[in-house]
N, C-alpha and C positions, 0 to 999 in steps of 0.2 A: 526455622519453623517452631512455633510455640504450641503447647498442648491446649486444646479448648476444654470446655466444661465436661465433655464426654470422653476426654482422653484421646481424642483424635488429633492428628497433627494439623495445625492451623497454619495455612499459608498466608503470608503477608503480601498484599498486592499494592503496588504503587501505580496509580492511574494517571497518565500524562495525556492531556487533551480531554479532560473530564467533562467538559460542557458541550463537546461536539457529538455528532451522531453515534460514533463508536463508543465514546465515553458514556453517554446516557444509557445505551443498551448494556454496556459492561456493568454499570452500577445496578441495573435491574437484575442481572445474573448473579452478581456478587451478593446482593442483598438477600437473595433466595437460597443461598448456600451456607451451610454451617461450617464448612471447612475453609472458608476464605474470609480474611480480614482486610478491610480497605484501610491501609496504614498511611497512605499519602495521596493527595489530590493536587493536580496542577492544571491551570487553564492559561490561555494566552492573555486574556484581558478581562474576562467575566468574573464577577465576585463568586467566592466559594464559601462564605461564612455559613449560609443556610445549608448548603450541600454537605459541608464538613460536619456540622452539628447533627444533621439527620442521620449520618452514617457513623457517628462517633469517631471521626478521623481527626487525629491530633495535628497532623502535619499537612498544611495547605500552602500553596504558593501561586501567585499570579505573575506570569511573565518571568523573565530572567533565565538564569542557567538552571536546567533541571537537575544538575549534579548536586547542588546544595540540598535540594529536597531529598534526593535519593540517598545521600549519605546520612541525612538526619533520620529518615524513617526506616532504613535498613530492610528493604523488601526481599522476599523470596522470589517474587515475580514482578517484572516491570512490564506493564501493558503500555506500549508507546503508540498513542493515537494522535500525537502532535501532527499538524498539517505542514508538509513541506520540508525544506532543508533545515528548518529549526529543530527537527527531531534527531539530527545526526549525532549530536554530542551525547544525548541520552542513550542512543543505541550503542555507541562505542563504549560508553561507561559500563553498561550492563554486560556486554560481551567480554570486556576486559576483566570484569569482576567475577565472571562465571555465574552471574545471576540469570535465572531463566528469563528469557526475553520473548514476550508475546508481541509480535511486530505487526502493527497496522500502518506504520509509517514507511511505505515502500520507498520513499525518496532517500531514506537512509542507505539502503543497499545500492540504489541507483547512483547516488553521488559518491558514496564512500566504499564501493564494493571491495577493492583490494584491502583497504585499511580495516574494514569490518571483518573480512575473512581471516585476516591475520590476528585481529583481536579475539575472534571466536576461537581460533586454534589455541591461543595462549590461555584464554579463560576456561575453556572446556565446558561451558554451561549449555543449556538447551536453547535452541533458537526455533521458535514455533511461529510460523506465518499465520496471520489473522485474515489477510485478504482471502476471499472465498475461493478464488482460483488457485492460489498457492497452498491453501489448506487442503484443497482437493488433491492437488499433485502430491503433497506430503503424505496423505493417507493412501493414495494409490501406489506410492513408491516405498512405503514403510516395509522394511525387512527384505527388500529386493536387492539383488546384486546389480550395481550400476552398469556392469558390462552387458546385462540383458536388455537395457533400455535402448530402443531405437530412436524415440523422439518424445518430447513433451508437446501437448496440444493445449494451448490456452484458448478458451472460448470468450467471445465478445458479443454482447447483445446487439451491437451495431448502433446503439444510442438512438436519440430522437430523429436523426437525419439519415438513417439507413435507407438506401435506395435513391437518394437524391444525387444530382450532379453537382460539380463544383460551382457552376453558374447559379444553381438554386440556392446556394448558401451565402451569396454575396451580401444579402440584407437581412439575415436572420437576427432575431432579437435575443436579448439575454433571457427573457422568460421562455422562449422556445428552446434555447440551449439547456436550460435547467429542467426541462420537462422530460426526465428519463422515463422510458416506457415500463421498466420493471423494478428498479431499485429506488429507494428514498435515501438520498445522500446529501452531503454538504455542497455548497456552491462550487468550490474549486474542483472537487472530484466529478461533479456533474458535468461541468464544462469539459473537463478532460475526457470524460466518457463520450461526449458529443463530438469531440475532435479525434477520438481514438488515441490521444496522447496517453490516457490512462493505461491502455493496452500496451503502448510502447514502454511505459515505465514498468509494467508487469513483466514484459519480455526481458528487460535488463535484470530485474529483480530475480526472475526465475533462473537466469544464468548463474548468478552469485549464490542463490540459495542451494541449488542442486548440483552445481559444478558441471552443467551440460553446455556444450558449445552452442553458439547462436544458430549455427546451421541445422541443429537438431531441435530447434524450438519453433513450432508452428503456431499460427494464429488463424482461427476460423470464426466466422460470424455465426452465432447461434441465437436467433431472436427470442426463443422461449426462455432463456436463462435457467433452464432446468439442469442441463449438464454443465457442471462448473469447471471441469477440465478433464483431460484424458491423458493416458500414457500409452504410447505404442511400444511393444516389446519386439525383440528380434525374431520371435517365432511367429509373428503375424497377429498376435493377440492384442486387443486394446482393453484397458481397464478404464472405466469412467466413474466419476463421482456425481451422483444425481441428488437433487433435493429442491425444495421450493426456495426462491430467493429471499433468504432471511439471514441477516448478518449475525443474529444471536447464535446461530449454529456454529460457525467457525470461531466466534469469540469464546463460547462455552467449551469447545474442543480444546482450544489453547490453554484456557484457565484450568481445565480439569485433567489435562494429559498426565499420565497415560490412560486414565479412566475416562468413561463416557457418562457423565452424570445425566440423569433424566432432565429433559427440557420440554416444556409445553409449547410445541410448535405444531402448526397445521401439517398433517400427514400428506405426502404426495399421493394423489389418487391415480394409481396405475390403470385402473379399469375405466377411467373416464376419458382416456385418450391423451397422449402427451405430444407436444410440439417438439419433435426432435430434428427439425430441419437444420442443415448446416450450409453456409454459403462462403464463397471466397471473399476476402477483404478487398475493397476498392482502394488501392494505395494511391491512385491519382487524385481522387476526391478527398481522401484523408491521408495526406502525406506525412503527418506526424508519426505514424507507425513505422513506415520505412526509414524515416529520419532517426528514430530511436534505434532501430537495428543497426544502421550505419554508425551511429555514435558508439554503440556497444562494441561493434567490431573494430572501430578506430582505437578504442581503449584510452588509457590515460585518464584525463579529467574531462573527456568529451561527454560522457554520460552526465557528469556534474553540470557541465555547461548547458546541455540539453534541458535538464531539469530547471536550472536557474532561469534560463531564457523563457521557458514555458510558464513559470510562475509569474514572471513580469508581464508576459503577454496576456495571460488569463486575467490578471488583476486589471490591466488596461481595458480589456474587453468588458469586464464586469462594471468598471467605472465609466463606461461609455467613451473611452478615449481611443478605442481601436475597434475595427470590425472583426467579425468572426474569422474570416479568411486571413486576416493579418496575424493571427496567432501563429499559424504554421510558417508564414513568411518571416516573422520576427525570429523564430527559433532557427530557421535555416540560415538567416543572415548572421545571427550571433555565432553559430557554429563555424561559419566561414571566416569569421573575424578573429576568434580567440585562439590562443596557444593552448593546446590540450596536453601539455606535458604531465606525466604522472605526479601525483601528490605524495610527498614523503611522510607527511603528518597532517594533523587537523588544520594547522595554520596554513599550509599550502592549499588545502581543500577550500578553506574559507576564502583565500585570495582568489582561487579559480572561480568560485561561486560569485564573488563580487565583480570580477572582471566580466563574466558572462552577463550579469545583470546590467552593468553599465552599457555593454554593447546592445543588449535588447532594448534598454530605455532609449538609446539614441535612435534605434530603428523605429520605435513607437512614435517618437517626436517627429521624425522625418516623414512618417506615414508611408 
């Protein structure tokens, strides 16, 4: 950390996935703060010259390995908002180096859970979740004895197809799948929310983040998206984190931790009446959630295969090469086909990811 003009400690932030939804909101937050310096920017393919110049950022990179950028800009905080498996390498680097990791790339822990936990143990740095649900759980759990926790409760909005039957979903369009009722997000995560794969990924991520067995992680549908997650304690009490659905809140929390810097967000109007309904998940209509739980419990590289096959299937759906229901069918078929032996290192993980992708592509082609 470097001193700024007022003598405050200035935290250097490397932002990976700078041009996506999380990245754009993060830049808004960083630009408004005197204690944060945007030292590095990375995108998958979009130009960064104008963005780098506007923020006085010397180190920018388009595509390639994030490690080269991170080593060049020497950040105090890595905000990893890369989409998909591509974010794994940066996550492992930050955890190994002991650099504070603000993690918006849930696929890192899904695919590389055991490797990431080991790297985190060696590096000893802070791991701060940016997903709204996991940020909520982090805050509800902070300072609590793990032995007092009965269960974690993840909430799901239910997506645009809540209440529909499997038959209703046979011919849904891409536009319908992208029309999330409460959140404004990128295409991949929007489709994942429509299939409930996103909640499956979050289930696996919660297991690795908090060291809680899968049997003690629940998922409920909460259409209002006001309660971001809850924790059950052994004495019967539940703690919940509430707020309007605004991703700037968990981003700001992670970048400012342990402080809570002021943030201009719409207040939650308690007197106006809140939608606090909760419903059971329909696992038959949305099988990607129970498939994720099964992959997590299977262990080894099964979660990596689940994520890889889902990425392939979602891409095929967005490109018009597969129907909506084919996403879950593709993931199930790939999981049946691949060997899910544990990964000893990143090379093993990359190989497992590639194998699951090939299996998923074959399923997409066969239809």
